[in-house]
NUBANU-100525 format. One record per residue (C-alpha): residue number from 1; x, z, y; chain. Coordinates in pm, whole numbers. Layout:
! residues N
REC    n       u       w       v  chain
REC  NUM       X       Z       Y      A
...
END
This chain:
! residues 116
REC    n       u       w       v  chain
REC    1    7259    5147    6749      A
REC    2    6941    4959    6846      A
REC    3    6653    5104    7058      A
REC    4    6308    4942    7081      A
REC    5    6043    5012    7326      A
REC    6    5682    4865    7303      A
REC    7    5444    4809    7572      A
REC    8    5114    4624    7641      A
REC    9    4866    4806    7416      A
REC   10    4518    4922    7545      A
REC   11    4154    4895    7493      A
REC   12    3998    4560    7453      A
REC   13    3660    4421    7343      A
REC   14    3626    4217    7016      A
REC   15    3719    3861    7069      A
REC   16    3943    3966    7351      A
REC   17    4329    3933    7389      A
REC   18    4624    4148    7444      A
REC   19    5000    4078    7462      A
REC   20    5244    4333    7336      A
REC   21    5612    4340    7432      A
REC   22    5921    4494    7274      A
REC   23    6241    4527    7450      A
REC   24    6557    4584    7244      A
REC   25    6863    4743    7376      A
REC   26    7199    4871    7230      A
REC   27    7367    4666    6956      A
REC   28    7137    4380    7001      A
REC   29    7385    4135    6867      A
REC   30    7345    4281    6521      A
REC   31    6963    4197    6499      A
REC   32    6846    3929    6270      A
REC   33    6472    3975    6202      A
REC   34    6218    4137    6445      A
REC   35    5863    4193    6382      A
REC   36    5539    4405    6421      A
REC   37    5378    4650    6206      A
REC   38    5053    4849    6262      A
REC   39    4901    5174    6131      A
REC   40    4535    5249    6142      A
REC   41    4426    5621    6134      A
REC   42    4466    5746    5780      A
REC   43    4607    5416    5661      A
REC   44    4963    5312    5556      A
REC   45    5177    5109    5800      A
REC   46    5144    4745    5735      A
REC   47    5340    4441    5817      A
REC   48    5176    4206    6083      A
REC   49    5447    3943    6158      A
REC   50    5817    3859    6154      A
REC   51    6033    3634    6337      A
REC   52    6401    3554    6278      A
REC   53    6671    3512    6544      A
REC   54    6624    3126    6502      A
REC   55    6253    3153    6551      A
REC   56    6112    3126    6205      A
REC   57    5782    3319    6183      A
REC   58    5565    3470    5922      A
REC   59    5223    3631    5950      A
REC   60    5007    3850    5741      A
REC   61    4694    3651    5617      A
REC   62    4475    3892    5825      A
REC   63    4629    3787    6150      A
REC   64    4736    3424    6085      A
REC   65    4571    3181    6329      A
REC   66    4497    3466    6575      A
REC   67    4827    3628    6653      A
REC   68    5142    3454    6772      A
REC   69    5481    3617    6768      A
REC   70    5770    3483    6999      A
REC   71    6116    3601    7091      A
REC   72    6336    3550    7396      A
REC   73    6680    3634    7278      A
REC   74    6817    3618    7639      A
REC   75    6596    3880    7739      A
REC   76    6627    4078    7401      A
REC   77    6247    4085    7386      A
REC   78    5991    3994    7119      A
REC   79    5625    3947    7205      A
REC   80    5303    3951    7014      A
REC   81    5012    3758    7165      A
REC   82    4689    3877    7003      A
REC   83    4376    3660    7046      A
REC   84    4030    3692    6886      A
REC   85    4090    4058    6832      A
REC   86    3869    4228    6584      A
REC   87    3780    4606    6547      A
REC   88    3995    4616    6225      A
REC   89    4296    4523    6447      A
REC   90    4281    4877    6580      A
REC   91    4583    5076    6539      A
REC   92    4931    5189    6647      A
REC   93    5151    4884    6670      A
REC   94    5526    4938    6608      A
REC   95    5803    4712    6684      A
REC   96    6061    4659    6416      A
REC   97    6416    4514    6406      A
REC   98    6642    4458    6112      A
REC   99    7021    4400    6151      A
REC  100    7226    4177    5936      A
REC  101    7318    4478    5714      A
REC  102    6928    4531    5650      A
REC  103    6921    4843    5846      A
REC  104    6585    4897    6024      A
REC  105    6499    5017    6367      A
REC  106    6161    5124    6509      A
REC  107    5987    5160    6841      A
REC  108    5775    5446    6939      A
REC  109    5453    5261    6897      A
REC  110    5173    5140    7134      A
REC  111    4797    5195    7072      A
REC  112    4580    4901    7041      A
REC  113    4193    4974    7029      A
REC  114    3941    4694    6981      A
REC  115    3590    4794    7035      A
REC  116    3268    4607    6908      A
END
């Protein structure tokens, strides 16, 4: 069992920055890939970024160059540094973890609101 808890969301102006954190607990040894998804009101949840246990990263085109994902395995924590935020980045951001059996775990979500 893996539990994920996000933090760091809030209200920020366009071109501002936020850093999200996701702390994992439980059977953390089983986690391979972690990442972030987001969901705007009335929209489907979409992938933002992923990072493997070894640190290989991937980003959605919409955030590439603005967002940076990182991982501290010793602290069982993944971060999302969000710079140059745009109003279209607004949504609930969910931490995700996938174990080596391809089972997914989800955090409760943290709200990010970007004002123009």
